[in-house]
N, C-alpha and C positions, 0 to 999 in steps of 0.2 A: 504494500500500500504506500509505503514511504517513497518508493521509486516513481510511482505514478504522479504524486504531488510535486515532486521536484521539477519536472519539466513544465508543468502548468504554472508554477510559481515564477520560474525564469521568464516565461513568456509574458506574464503580467508585469514584471519589472522592466522588460525590454520595451513594452509599449507605453508605459507611464513614466519612465525615468529619464527621458531624453531631454527634458527641460523646456520643450516648446509647449506653450500654452495655447489652448483653443481660442480662436477668434471668430467673430461673425464675418460674413461675406461683405467685402468692401466694394462698392460700385466704382468703376473707373471711367465710365462713359463708353462710347463706341470705339472700335478699332480705328487707328489712324490710317488714312489712305493718302498716297502721294502719287501724282502723275509725273513719272520720270521723263517720259518723252511724249511728244505728240504721237498720235497713232501713225503707223508706218505710211499709210496712204496720205497723210496730212503733213508730212515733213520730208525733208531731204537731209542727208548727212554730209557735213563738210568736215574736213580734218585740219586742225591747227596744232601748233606746238605749244606745250605747257612750259612753265618756268624751268622744269628739270630737263627740257629738251626732248620729251616724249611726245609722239604724235597722238592726239586725242580726238575722238569724234565730238561734233557739236551738232545737235539737232536744230534745224531751223524750220519753223512752220512755213508752209507755202500756201499761196492762194491758187486754187486750181482754175485754169481757163475752162470755160464752158464751150462745148461744141454742139451744134445741132446735127443729129443723126437722122437721116430720112428713114421712115418706115413705109413699107409697101401698102398700097391701097388694099382694102379688105380687112385691115387690122386697125388698131387704134380707136379713138373715140368716133363713134358713128360709122366705122368701117371705111372712112375716107382716106386713110393714110395720114401722112403729115410728118412731123418731126418730133424727136425725143431729145431732151437736153441731157447731156452727161458730162461729168468731169473728166478731164484728161490730165496726164502728168505734165511736169514742166520740162522734162528732157535734160539730158546730160549737158548740153551746151549751156543752158541757163544755170545749171548747178555749178559748172566750171566758172562761169562769169561771176557768180557769188563768191566762189573761192578766191578768185583773182582780185576781188575788191577787198579781201582781208576780213579780219574779225570786226564785229560790230562793237560799239562802245562798251556794252555790258560784258562782252566776251574778253575784250582787252582789259577791263577792270578785274576780271577773274584771272589775269595773267597769261591769256592766250595770245599768240602772235603767229604770223605767217612768215615763212622763209622764202616765199615767192614774192617777187617785187610786184607791188600793186600796179595793175595796168587796166585801162578801160577796155582795150581791144587786144585779144590774143586769139590767134587762129588755132582751132582744134578740129581735127578730122578723125573720126573713130571708125575703124573697121573691125569685123570679128570673123575669125575662122579658127577651127580646131587646129592643133599643131600638125596633124596628119593631112590637112587639106579637105577633109570630109565635112559633112553637115554636122553641126553641134547637136548633142543629145543631152539628156539630164545627167548621164554618167560621164560624158566627155564634154566638159565645158570649154568654150572657146578661149583662145588667147586674144585679148583685145589689143589692137595696135592703135596707139594714139599719136597722131602726127601733129606737131606744133611748130610755130616759128621760133620757139625758144631753143637755146643751146642746152639740150638735156644733160650733157655730160659735165656742164659747169654748175649744175644744181647740187646743193648739199644733199646728203642722203635723206634727211628729214623732209626736205622740200620734195624730193622724188616720192617719198612715202605719202605726203599730203596729196599729190596728184593721183598716185596709184589707188589709194583708199577711197578718195572722193569719186573717181571714175568707177571703181569696182562696185561701190554701193549705189551709185546712180544707175548703173546698168543691170545690177542684180541685187535684189534686197538682202541676200545673204552675204554679198561681197566676195563670194567664192569664185572669182575669175582671176586669171593671170593677165598682167598688163605689160606691154612693151611700149616705152616712150621713144618717139623718133623726132629728131629736130636738128636742123642744120647739118644734115648728112650723117648724123651719128645716132646711135640707139642704145638704150639701157638693156641689160639682160631681163628676161621675164621676171616679174615680181608679183607678189600677192599681198593682200592686206591681212597679214597674220602676225 
């Protein structure tokens, strides 16, 4: 009988002897929510350099242009056809123009800068093809070739990464494409935003 009481007594001491006293439930309000980025279809990513010299993404909200899309007769309101309004993306060319203008005042205040010289007009031409010359697929992403009027071999590595990452994310939401920059007769090796 003594042996049966010993374990029961030890369990009682273990649950009551820890020094934590019981309290009532304390209300703390609802859970905090924070919007980290605008939704992917409402933003574009630009890449700038932080004070430590690292290339960092900056989400910029974008205004979508609206286009009218014709719909066939026999559909739509009253079966007469007509037009539907839809939002379209802003395009890589406009994203690169934002990058070349540099960080906004609030981004500069946060310590971000660009290693690309601010310019109002820079020519960019983007072509895509897989490395083996065949059509791109989900498994075989293309290498994008970006031709510009800048001397790409004179750019600092972080400036090259600014361009590479901005183009990669403008062309593919995941940023998982390889980029080759070409300018003034020279080219960079294929690079990715990783």
